[in-house]
C-alpha positions as CSV (number, residue, x, y, z in Angstrom):
1,M,73.9,18.2,-21.1
2,S,73.2,15.6,-18.3
3,L,74.6,12.3,-18.4
4,A,73.2,8.9,-16.9
5,L,75.2,5.8,-16.1
6,R,73.0,2.7,-16.7
7,I,74.3,-0.6,-15.5
8,V,72.3,-3.1,-17.6
9,S,72.9,-6.3,-15.5
10,V,75.3,-7.8,-12.9
11,C,76.8,-11.1,-12.9
12,V,78.5,-12.6,-9.8
13,V,80.3,-15.7,-10.1
14,A,81.7,-16.9,-6.6
15,G,84.6,-19.2,-6.2
16,L,85.3,-19.2,-9.8
17,A,89.1,-18.7,-10.6
18,A,88.9,-18.7,-14.2
19,A,88.1,-15.7,-16.4
20,P,84.5,-14.5,-16.3
21,D,82.1,-15.6,-19.2
22,M,82.2,-13.2,-22.0
23,A,78.5,-12.7,-21.9
24,C,78.6,-11.9,-18.3
25,A,81.5,-9.5,-18.9
26,Q,79.6,-7.6,-21.6
27,S,76.5,-7.4,-19.3
28,V,78.3,-5.4,-16.5
29,K,79.9,-3.2,-19.1
30,P,78.7,0.4,-18.2
31,A,76.9,2.3,-20.9
32,I,76.4,6.0,-21.2
33,I,73.0,7.1,-22.4
34,D,71.8,10.6,-23.2
35,D,68.5,11.2,-21.4
36,A,67.2,13.4,-24.1
37,A,68.1,11.0,-26.7
38,A,66.5,8.1,-24.7
39,Q,63.1,10.0,-24.6
40,Q,63.3,10.6,-28.3
41,D,63.9,7.0,-29.0
42,I,60.8,5.9,-27.2
43,A,58.0,5.6,-29.7
44,P,54.5,7.0,-28.9
45,P,51.9,4.4,-28.6
46,L,50.0,3.7,-31.8
47,P,46.1,4.1,-31.7
48,R,44.2,0.7,-31.7
49,L,41.1,0.2,-33.7
50,T,39.7,-2.0,-30.8
51,V,38.7,-1.0,-27.3
52,A,39.2,-3.3,-24.4
53,P,36.3,-4.0,-22.2
54,D,37.7,-2.1,-19.2
55,E,38.4,0.9,-21.5
56,E,35.0,0.7,-23.0
57,Q,33.3,1.0,-19.6
58,L,35.6,4.0,-18.9
59,A,34.6,5.6,-22.3
60,Q,30.9,5.4,-21.5
61,P,29.7,8.6,-19.7
62,K,28.9,8.1,-16.1
63,R,26.0,9.7,-14.5
64,K,26.7,11.9,-11.6
65,R,24.8,11.1,-8.5
66,V,22.5,14.1,-7.8
67,V,21.6,14.8,-4.1
68,N,18.2,16.3,-3.8
69,P,18.3,19.2,-1.4
70,Y,14.6,19.0,-1.0
71,A,14.5,15.4,0.0
72,P,13.1,14.6,3.5
73,Q,15.8,14.3,6.0
74,G,14.0,11.8,8.3
75,I,14.2,11.3,12.0
76,R,17.2,9.1,13.1
77,Q,16.9,6.9,16.2
78,G,19.7,4.4,16.6
79,G,20.2,2.5,13.4
80,I,16.8,3.2,12.0
81,T,15.5,6.4,10.2
82,Y,11.8,7.3,10.2
83,F,10.1,9.4,7.6
84,P,6.7,10.6,8.7
85,S,4.3,12.6,6.4
86,L,0.8,14.1,6.4
87,A,-1.1,15.2,3.3
88,I,-4.2,17.5,3.8
89,D,-6.2,18.1,0.7
90,A,-9.5,19.8,-0.4
91,V,-11.3,17.4,-2.8
92,G,-13.9,18.3,-5.5
93,T,-15.8,15.4,-7.4
94,S,-18.4,15.4,-10.1
95,N,-19.9,12.0,-8.9
96,A,-19.6,11.2,-5.4
97,P,-21.8,8.3,-5.4
98,K,-20.3,6.8,-8.5
99,S,-23.8,6.5,-10.0
100,A,-24.8,6.2,-13.7
101,S,-28.1,8.0,-13.3
102,D,-27.8,10.0,-10.2
103,A,-24.3,11.7,-10.2
104,K,-23.9,14.4,-7.6
105,S,-21.0,16.7,-7.2
106,A,-19.5,17.2,-3.7
107,I,-16.6,18.9,-1.9
108,G,-14.8,17.2,1.0
109,L,-11.5,16.7,2.9
110,H,-8.8,14.1,2.1
111,L,-6.3,13.0,4.6
112,K,-3.3,10.7,4.2
113,P,-0.9,10.2,7.1
114,S,2.0,7.9,6.5
115,L,5.2,6.6,8.0
116,R,8.2,4.8,6.5
117,F,11.2,3.6,8.1
118,E,14.5,1.8,7.1
119,S,17.5,0.6,8.7
120,D,21.2,1.2,7.9
121,W,22.7,-1.7,9.6
122,V,26.0,-3.2,8.3
123,R,24.3,-6.7,8.3
124,H,20.6,-7.6,8.1
125,S,18.0,-5.0,7.2
126,W,14.6,-3.9,8.2
127,A,12.1,-1.7,6.4
128,G,8.4,-0.9,6.4
129,Q,5.7,1.6,5.8
130,A,2.1,2.3,6.9
131,S,-0.3,4.7,5.5
132,G,-4.0,5.6,5.8
133,D,-6.2,7.3,3.2
134,I,-9.5,9.0,4.3
135,T,-11.9,10.9,2.1
136,S,-15.0,12.6,3.6
137,Y,-17.7,14.7,1.8
138,A,-19.7,17.4,3.6
139,E,-23.2,16.1,2.7
140,K,-22.5,12.7,1.4
141,D,-21.4,10.7,4.4
142,T,-22.1,7.3,2.9
143,T,-19.9,8.0,-0.2
144,G,-16.7,8.6,1.8
145,T,-14.0,6.1,1.6
146,R,-11.1,4.9,3.7
147,A,-8.1,2.8,3.2
148,I,-5.3,1.4,5.2
149,D,-2.0,0.0,3.9
150,A,0.9,-1.4,5.9
151,S,3.8,-3.7,5.3
152,S,7.2,-4.7,6.8
153,R,10.2,-6.8,5.5
154,F,13.1,-8.0,7.5
155,R,16.3,-9.7,6.0
156,L,18.4,-11.9,8.1
157,D,21.9,-12.5,6.7
158,I,22.7,-16.0,7.8
159,R,25.9,-16.6,5.7
160,R,27.7,-15.2,2.8
161,D,25.5,-17.1,0.4
162,T,22.4,-17.7,2.5
163,R,19.7,-15.3,4.0
164,A,16.2,-15.4,5.2
165,E,13.4,-12.8,4.5
166,F,10.3,-12.4,6.6
167,A,7.3,-10.1,5.5
168,A,3.9,-9.1,6.7
169,S,1.3,-6.9,5.5
170,Y,-2.3,-5.5,6.2
171,S,-4.6,-3.8,3.9
172,L,-8.1,-2.4,4.2
173,S,-10.0,-1.2,1.3
174,Q,-13.6,-0.4,0.4
175,A,-15.9,-1.3,-2.7
176,G,-19.0,0.5,-3.5
177,S,-22.1,-0.4,-5.6
178,E,-20.0,0.2,-8.7
179,N,-18.5,-3.2,-7.9
180,S,-20.5,-6.0,-9.5
181,E,-19.9,-8.0,-6.3
182,V,-21.8,-5.4,-4.2
183,P,-25.6,-5.0,-4.4
184,N,-27.0,-2.0,-6.1
185,T,-29.2,-1.5,-3.0
186,A,-26.1,-1.2,-0.7
187,I,-25.9,1.8,1.8
188,G,-22.3,3.0,1.7
189,N,-19.4,0.7,0.9
190,R,-18.2,-2.9,1.8
191,T,-15.1,-3.1,3.7
192,D,-12.5,-5.7,2.7
193,Q,-9.4,-6.5,4.8
194,T,-6.4,-8.7,3.8
195,L,-3.6,-10.0,6.2
196,T,-0.5,-11.7,4.8
197,A,2.7,-13.3,6.3
198,S,5.5,-15.1,4.7
199,A,9.0,-16.6,5.4
200,A,11.7,-17.4,2.8
201,I,15.1,-18.9,2.7
202,I,17.3,-17.9,-0.1
203,H,20.6,-19.6,-1.1
204,D,23.1,-18.9,-3.9
205,F,24.6,-22.0,-5.6
206,G,27.3,-20.3,-7.7
207,A,25.3,-18.7,-10.8
208,L,21.9,-20.2,-9.6
209,Q,19.8,-18.8,-6.8
210,S,17.1,-20.8,-5.0
211,Q,14.3,-19.6,-3.0
212,L,11.7,-21.6,-0.9
213,K,8.8,-19.5,0.5
214,L,5.9,-20.2,2.9
215,G,2.9,-17.8,3.0
216,L,-0.5,-17.4,4.6
217,E,-3.2,-15.0,3.5
218,R,-6.3,-14.2,5.4
219,Q,-9.4,-12.3,3.7
220,I,-12.2,-10.8,5.6
221,F,-15.3,-9.2,4.0
222,D,-17.7,-7.2,6.2
223,D,-21.5,-7.2,5.9
224,V,-23.2,-4.3,4.0
225,K,-26.4,-2.5,5.0
226,L,-29.2,-2.5,2.3
227,S,-31.6,0.3,1.5
228,G,-34.6,-1.9,1.8
229,G,-33.6,-3.1,5.5
230,G,-31.5,-5.7,6.6
231,K,-27.9,-6.5,5.4
232,E,-25.9,-8.7,3.0
233,D,-24.1,-11.3,5.1
234,N,-20.6,-11.8,3.5
235,G,-19.3,-14.4,6.1
236,D,-19.3,-17.1,3.3
237,R,-16.6,-15.1,1.5
238,N,-14.1,-15.2,4.3
239,N,-11.2,-17.5,3.7
240,F,-7.5,-18.2,4.3
241,T,-5.0,-19.4,1.8
242,P,-1.7,-21.0,2.6
243,S,1.0,-21.2,0.0
244,L,4.3,-22.8,-0.9
245,G,6.5,-21.5,-3.6
246,L,9.7,-22.4,-5.2
247,R,11.8,-20.1,-7.3
248,L,15.0,-20.7,-9.3
249,A,16.9,-17.8,-10.8
250,Y,20.1,-17.8,-13.0
251,V,21.7,-14.5,-11.5
252,D,25.1,-14.7,-13.2
253,P,24.3,-12.4,-16.1
254,P,24.9,-8.7,-15.2
255,V,21.8,-7.3,-16.8
256,F,19.2,-10.0,-17.5
257,K,18.4,-12.6,-14.8
258,P,15.9,-15.2,-15.9
259,F,13.8,-17.0,-13.4
260,A,11.1,-19.7,-13.0
261,E,8.7,-19.8,-10.1
262,L,5.9,-22.4,-9.1
263,V,3.4,-21.6,-6.2
264,Y,0.8,-23.9,-4.8
265,A,-2.1,-22.1,-2.9
266,P,-5.1,-24.1,-1.8
267,R,-8.0,-21.9,-0.4
268,F,-10.3,-22.7,2.6
269,H,-13.5,-20.8,3.3
270,D,-14.9,-20.3,6.9
271,Q,-18.2,-21.7,5.8
272,K,-18.2,-25.1,3.9
273,R,-20.9,-23.9,1.5
274,D,-21.8,-20.4,0.4
275,R,-25.1,-18.5,0.1
276,N,-26.0,-20.4,-3.0
277,G,-25.1,-23.9,-1.3
278,L,-22.0,-24.2,-3.4
279,A,-18.7,-25.5,-1.9
280,R,-16.0,-22.9,-2.9
281,D,-12.9,-24.3,-1.3
282,S,-10.4,-24.7,-4.1
283,Q,-6.8,-25.7,-5.2
284,G,-4.7,-23.0,-7.0
285,V,-1.4,-23.2,-8.9
286,T,0.5,-20.2,-10.4
287,A,3.5,-20.9,-12.8
288,S,5.7,-17.9,-13.8
289,L,8.6,-17.6,-16.2
290,G,10.3,-14.2,-16.4
291,V,13.4,-12.0,-16.1
292,T,14.7,-9.7,-13.6
293,L,16.2,-6.6,-15.2
294,D,19.1,-4.7,-13.4
295,R,20.7,-2.2,-15.5
296,G,21.8,0.2,-12.7
297,P,20.0,3.7,-12.6
298,I,18.3,3.2,-16.0
299,W,16.3,0.1,-15.9
300,S,15.1,-2.0,-12.9
301,G,12.2,-4.3,-12.2
302,E,11.0,-7.8,-13.4
303,A,8.3,-9.1,-15.8
304,A,7.0,-12.6,-16.2
305,I,4.7,-14.6,-18.3
306,V,2.0,-16.2,-15.8
307,Y,-0.5,-18.9,-16.0
308,A,-2.7,-19.1,-13.1
309,V,-5.3,-22.0,-12.5
310,R,-7.8,-22.6,-9.7
311,D,-10.0,-25.8,-9.4
312,Y,-13.0,-25.9,-7.1
313,K,-14.3,-28.5,-4.9
314,D,-17.9,-28.2,-6.1
315,N,-18.3,-29.9,-9.5
316,A,-20.9,-27.3,-10.5
317,L,-18.1,-24.5,-10.5
318,A,-16.0,-24.5,-13.5
319,T,-12.1,-24.4,-13.3
320,N,-10.9,-20.7,-13.4
321,S,-7.6,-19.9,-15.2
322,A,-5.9,-16.9,-16.8
323,F,-2.8,-16.6,-18.9
324,G,-1.1,-13.1,-18.9
325,I,1.9,-11.0,-17.7
326,N,2.9,-9.7,-14.2
327,G,5.5,-7.2,-14.1
328,N,6.9,-3.8,-12.7
329,L,9.4,-1.8,-14.6
330,T,11.0,1.3,-14.1
331,W,12.9,3.2,-16.9
332,K,14.7,6.5,-16.0
333,P,15.9,7.8,-19.5
334,T,17.5,10.8,-17.7
335,E,18.0,12.1,-14.2
336,L,14.8,14.2,-14.6
337,T,12.4,11.7,-16.0
338,S,11.2,8.3,-14.7
339,V,8.6,6.1,-16.3
340,V,6.9,3.1,-14.3
341,L,4.9,0.4,-15.9
342,T,2.9,-2.0,-14.0
343,L,1.2,-5.1,-15.5
344,G,-1.0,-7.7,-13.5
345,T,-3.1,-10.9,-14.1
346,T,-5.2,-12.2,-11.0
347,L,-8.0,-14.5,-10.4
348,G,-10.8,-13.2,-8.2
349,E,-13.5,-14.9,-6.2
350,S,-17.3,-14.6,-6.8
351,S,-20.5,-15.1,-4.9
352,S,-22.6,-15.7,-8.0
353,A,-24.3,-18.9,-8.4
354,T,-23.3,-19.0,-12.1
355,S,-19.7,-17.9,-11.8
356,S,-16.7,-19.5,-10.1
357,G,-14.6,-16.3,-10.2
358,S,-13.1,-13.5,-12.4
359,K,-10.1,-12.9,-14.4
360,T,-8.6,-9.5,-14.1
361,Y,-6.0,-8.0,-16.4
362,S,-4.6,-4.6,-15.5
363,G,-2.0,-2.2,-16.8
364,R,-0.7,1.2,-15.8
365,M,1.9,3.7,-16.7
366,D,3.1,6.6,-14.5
367,V,5.5,9.3,-15.7
368,T,7.3,11.8,-13.4
369,H,9.4,14.7,-14.8
370,A,11.3,17.1,-12.7
371,M,11.0,20.7,-14.2
372,R,13.4,21.8,-11.3
373,D,14.9,20.2,-8.2
374,N,11.7,21.1,-6.3
375,I,8.9,20.9,-9.0
376,N,7.6,17.6,-10.4
377,L,5.0,17.0,-13.0
378,L,3.0,13.9,-12.9
379,A,1.0,12.0,-15.3
380,G,-0.6,8.4,-15.4
381,F,-2.9,6.2,-17.4
382,G,-4.5,2.9,-16.3
383,L,-6.8,0.1,-17.9
384,S,-8.3,-2.8,-16.0
385,T,-10.6,-5.4,-17.4
386,S,-12.4,-8.1,-15.2
387,K,-14.0,-10.8,-17.1
388,F,-16.9,-13.0,-15.7
389,P,-18.8,-15.8,-17.6
390,G,-20.9,-13.8,-20.1
391,S,-19.9,-10.3,-18.8
392,S,-17.1,-7.9,-18.1
393,D,-16.1,-4.7,-16.3
394,D,-13.9,-2.2,-17.8
395,T,-12.2,0.6,-16.0
396,I,-10.1,3.5,-17.4
397,T,-8.2,5.8,-15.2
398,S,-6.0,9.0,-15.8
399,K,-4.1,11.4,-13.7
400,L,-2.3,14.7,-14.2
401,G,-0.6,16.6,-11.3
402,M,2.1,18.8,-10.0
403,E,4.2,18.8,-6.7
404,W,6.1,22.0,-5.5
405,Q,8.5,21.2,-2.7
406,I,8.6,24.5,-1.0
407,N,11.2,23.2,1.4
408,P,12.3,19.8,2.7
409,D,9.4,19.8,5.2
410,L,6.6,21.3,3.1
411,A,5.1,20.7,-0.4
412,W,2.1,21.9,-2.2
413,T,0.3,19.4,-4.5
414,A,-2.4,19.6,-7.1
415,S,-4.0,16.9,-9.2
416,Y,-6.9,15.7,-11.6
417,D,-8.0,12.2,-11.6
418,G,-10.5,10.7,-14.0
419,T,-12.3,7.5,-13.9
420,W,-14.6,5.8,-16.7
421,F,-16.4,2.6,-15.8
422,K,-18.2,0.4,-18.2
423,G,-20.2,-2.5,-16.7
424,T,-22.2,-5.2,-18.2
425,T,-25.2,-3.1,-18.7
426,S,-25.6,0.7,-19.4
427,A,-27.2,1.1,-15.8
428,E,-23.8,0.3,-14.3
429,N,-21.7,2.7,-16.3
430,Y,-20.4,6.0,-14.6
431,N,-17.6,8.5,-14.9
432,E,-16.1,10.7,-12.2
433,Q,-13.8,13.8,-12.3
434,R,-12.0,14.7,-9.3
435,I,-9.6,17.7,-8.5
436,T,-7.5,17.7,-5.3
437,T,-5.2,20.3,-3.9
438,G,-3.4,20.7,-0.6
439,F,-0.2,20.5,1.4
440,V,2.0,17.7,2.5
441,L,4.1,17.9,5.7
442,R,7.2,15.8,5.7
443,R,10.1,15.1,8.0
């Protein structure tokens, strides 16, 4: 049997001639204790009915971070990684001209080149993307579409609690005769361009975060050729909109971060009066009250109740306003499934002599499920309503698709897209069914 000599305490009294204190003498008395007995004397910890916060977090199952072996690797140059891609698809549509009475099927080619980049710097960050979308049909040259979308964002870390963000974007889109603002006699599509730039300063005041943002938006609408000869001049639509916004957020809560935002955005047109002799310059204000959701890999995004109002310079134009919800939320119930919900409320311009503008409410839900590491199933549903005085346009869209990542550099895709449009009159209604299949090259 092993023995251990335990000295409980030591007491030293320097320069003291008298006998040591009895308590001190007892404290230096050696005690011999049996190791085995000592271990038996130690009582096991009793179970508790409550769980401490730290233990509660440890008790929750943690998701393992899954590295997708089929994810694109990108091309690294210095501290920036580039991710180029090119989609080449065959397209078949049931209604190329999007016509209610003269629907014609067509087969064509769809190309979508894109480039995304992001930095991995220790401080600051820079990210951006650019993509094109071109659809051309063999015998219906005027019904083809093209679109461009590009954006970039740069973050400058000034101090630990202060940073600046700079952003710029460019988009090109097209609208055909299915749009109520495009004449029914139009040949081809109207091309719209939007350029934006902004600069913001963000500062943290403890649990509060403030953001002051300056922005500028430029809209350009091209002319449209008409079947009876001549063209529709859209120069009176061109405008620019400066903006000033202030946002305050309470960022201390770990999950829900409430915020309030106010944006002032006057709009000025290139021409003082439009084709109907109306002065369409306006003053706009948007107020938002919402919450940012940050629940790690499960929930993310933000949603806000929004009230937007725009008052026009010409007294003949009524004030346009809308009350709704803006938001973009992502829910990932599992590592294999993600659900994205997008809601929007916007005010649009009009060239009608009887309308100051439109109110558009939109919503969309997209679901992605991974059957395997390299096979994804896609589904989506969208609804959009644009309201004008005495009329409205309703659009329903649906999507089903699949993506098979053959290797990190090559994927095969197939999808079905359906569109149902209901205008003010039955002559404007149409539906289109489209099937697309092809390959995507990535790096």
